[in-house]
C-alpha positions in Angstrom: 113.4 138.0 120.8 109.8 139.2 120.4 110.2 141.8 117.8 112.7 139.1 116.2 109.2 137.2 115.8 107.1 139.8 114.9 109.1 140.7 112.2 109.5 137.1 111.2 105.8 137.0 110.9 104.9 140.2 109.2 107.5 139.5 106.2 106.1 135.4 105.9 102.5 137.4 105.8 104.0 139.6 102.9 105.3 136.9 101.0 102.1 134.6 101.0 99.9 137.4 100.1 102.4 138.9 97.3 101.8 136.5 93.7 104.2 138.3 91.9 107.1 140.8 92.6 106.2 144.0 90.2 109.5 145.4 89.9 111.3 144.7 87.3 111.1 141.6 84.2 112.4 141.0 81.1 111.1 138.6 78.2 111.8 137.5 74.7 109.2 136.9 72.2 109.6 135.2 68.3 107.1 135.8 65.5 106.1 137.5 62.2 106.7 140.7 60.8 105.9 141.7 57.2 107.6 139.5 54.5 109.4 137.7 57.1 110.3 136.7 61.1 111.4 138.7 63.8 112.3 138.6 67.8 111.7 141.0 70.4 114.3 141.2 73.4 112.6 143.6 75.9 113.5 145.0 79.7 110.2 146.3 81.9 109.7 148.3 85.0 106.6 147.8 86.7 105.6 150.8 88.3 102.9 148.8 89.8 100.6 146.5 89.0 98.6 148.7 86.1 101.3 149.8 83.8 105.4 149.7 82.8 108.0 151.4 81.1 109.0 149.1 78.3 112.6 149.2 76.4 112.6 146.8 73.9 115.4 145.3 71.4 113.6 144.7 68.0 115.3 142.5 64.9 113.2 141.3 61.7 114.8 139.6 58.7 112.6 140.4 55.8 112.5 139.5 52.2 110.7 142.2 49.6 108.9 139.6 46.8 107.3 142.7 44.8 110.5 143.1 42.9 109.6 140.9 40.0 112.3 137.9 39.4 114.2 138.9 42.9 113.8 138.8 46.4 115.7 142.0 48.5 116.9 141.0 51.6 116.1 143.4 54.5 116.7 143.8 58.0 115.4 146.2 60.7 117.0 146.8 64.2 116.0 149.1 66.4 115.6 150.5 70.1 112.0 151.0 71.5 111.4 153.1 75.0 107.6 153.1 75.6 104.6 152.8 78.2 102.5 150.2 78.5 99.0 150.2 80.9 96.5 147.4 81.6 93.2 148.0 80.2 91.5 144.9 81.5 92.5 142.0 84.0 90.7 138.4 84.8 89.8 137.6 88.2 91.3 134.3 89.5 94.0 131.8 89.9 96.1 132.4 87.2 94.9 135.7 85.9 95.1 136.6 82.2 95.9 140.6 81.5 95.5 143.2 78.4 97.5 145.8 77.9 98.0 149.0 75.5 101.5 150.6 74.8 103.3 153.3 72.9 106.7 154.6 72.3 109.3 155.9 70.1 111.8 154.0 67.9 115.0 154.7 66.9 116.9 151.6 64.5 118.7 151.0 61.2 117.6 149.2 58.4 120.0 146.8 55.8 118.7 146.8 52.2 120.2 143.9 50.2 123.1 143.0 53.0 124.6 146.6 52.2 125.1 145.9 48.6 122.9 148.8 46.2 123.9 146.2 43.0 121.2 143.2 42.0 122.4 140.1 40.3 121.2 141.2 37.0 123.3 144.4 37.5 120.5 147.0 38.3 121.0 149.1 41.1 118.7 149.9 43.7 117.9 153.2 44.3 117.1 153.5 48.1 120.1 152.6 50.8 120.9 151.6 54.0 120.2 154.4 56.7 118.6 155.0 60.3 115.4 155.0 61.4 112.8 156.7 63.9 109.3 157.0 64.1 107.3 155.3 66.8 104.9 152.1 67.6 101.4 151.2 69.0 101.2 147.8 70.6 98.8 145.0 72.8 100.0 142.5 74.4 98.2 139.7 76.5 99.9 138.5 79.2 99.2 135.4 81.1 100.7 134.1 84.8 101.2 130.9 84.4 103.1 130.4 87.9 104.7 133.4 90.2 107.9 133.9 88.2 106.7 133.4 84.6 103.7 134.8 82.2 102.7 134.0 78.3 102.9 137.0 76.5 101.3 137.2 72.8 102.3 140.8 71.5 100.9 142.8 68.3 102.8 145.8 67.7 102.5 148.6 64.6 105.5 150.7 63.8 105.8 153.9 61.8 109.4 154.5 60.2 108.9 158.0 58.9 112.1 157.6 56.6 112.1 154.0 56.0 112.6 152.6 52.3 110.8 149.7 52.6 107.3 151.2 54.1 106.5 153.6 56.7 104.1 151.2 58.4 105.7 147.7 60.0 103.8 145.0 61.9 104.8 142.6 64.1 103.0 139.4 65.9 104.5 137.4 68.3 104.5 134.9 71.2 107.2 135.0 74.1 108.0 134.4 77.7 108.4 137.2 80.3 110.2 136.0 83.6 109.6 138.7 86.9 113.3 139.3 87.9 112.4 140.8 91.4 
């Protein structure tokens, strides 16, 4: 009986001091990307309080407005494994953290909805294709409860073989939920 009581007290003390369970989180952000908008869903495995492994699914929907008289739609979908490290954290009741990260990227680029012909009959020289490259990012995290945080993200993607452009920015705001 005494052992059970000691284990129960120890468990309650541990729960009261643990502000968040730093093991796994999921997040969704939406925002601006070059010539359009995008969304990023991410799964994070937290290795501790100061770093995490990130796997993201990114989707962007844009229109190239540089072509005279035409807006050519293009979409980019990718998966992005990476690693983030905390560089700053405020102290206090509701902490704010700044993370920096980088990783690889593998995806697919769809030009003009897969159609190589413009309405005037002109042909697009580029085509839809698989992409590969990397990314670097900053993430600002505001923990407003034990399991939820508000996240602001800024990522820069480098697509080695893109026909739209090699550099591709993303700025978004979203929510993160800590599963356990």
